[in-house]
N, C-alpha and C positions, 0 to 999 in steps of 0.2 A: 416617517411614519413608523410607529411602533408595532412590533409583532403582537398579534392578539393575545398570546399567552404570556407576554412579558410581565404584565401586572400580577398575574397569578404566581408566576415563578418568583418574583420579588417578594410577594407576600409569604410564600412557603419558606424562602430563605430567612426572612425576618422572624417568622415563628420559630424556626429551628434555632436561630441564634438566641432568641429570648429563652428558649428551653435549655440552652447549653449543649445542644446536640452537635454543634460544630466546634466546640472549644478544645477537643482533644485530637484534632486532626494532625497528622504528621506535618512538620514544618510550619505550623500555624505561627503567624506573626513574622515570618521570615520573607525576604523578597522572593518573588517568583523568578527562578532561574531561566535564562535564555529568552527573556521577554522580547529582546530586540531581534531575534532570529526571523528570517523570512519564512514564509509558509513552506517553501521547498526544503529549506534547511531543517525545519521542525519535522516535516514528514520523514526526511532521510534519517534524522536522529532517532525518532520514535521507531521506525522500521528496524534500524540497527540494534537499538536497545531491546526490542521485542523479538529479535531473531528473524525478522522478516527479510525477504529477498525481493529485489526489484523484479518487475514482470519480465524483463528481457533475460534475466538469469533463469527464471522458471521456463521460459520459452526455449532457451538454449538447451535445456535438458530434454525437452520434447523433440527438438531438432536432432539431437544426437541419437535418440531412439529411432527416429525416422531414417536417419542415415544408416544405422545398424540394420534395420529391416530391409533397406535397399540392397545392402551387400549380401543379404541372405536370400533375396528374391530372384528367381530365374524367369518367372513369367513376364514377358514383354509388356503386356497390358498393365499388370500390377506395378511394374517398374515405372511405367509412364505416369501412373497415378501418384506414385510415391515421389517422383521428380517434381510434379506439380505441387504436392503438399510441402516438399522441402523448399521450393521457391517461395511459396506463400509464407511459410514459417520464417524464412530469412527476411522477407519484407516486413513481417510483424515485428521481428527483433529490431530491425533498423528503425522502425517507427517508435518503438518503446525506448530505444537508446536516445533518440532525438528528443523525446520528452524529458529525458534527464532524471526520471524517477525509476 
């Protein structure tokens, strides 16, 4: 089954090609690089090229901030809450690492 907008998209592309709007694109006429990459490899490459970081790296920064707050906190109730947040964050990091992205 075709997507409902597929016909309109194809028509717009055809019109743009007829007007020459697509003739000066970079790498026009050249093979598309990395066409055989898996979705995971493509996502990793794009993130790397765009300066993106995997979720577990970002979460690790938040974990380190929680640990720092824990070392500075003397209130037992606040420490208990931070311990739970740290445990939850470590679980989230493990899940993200398992995803591989």
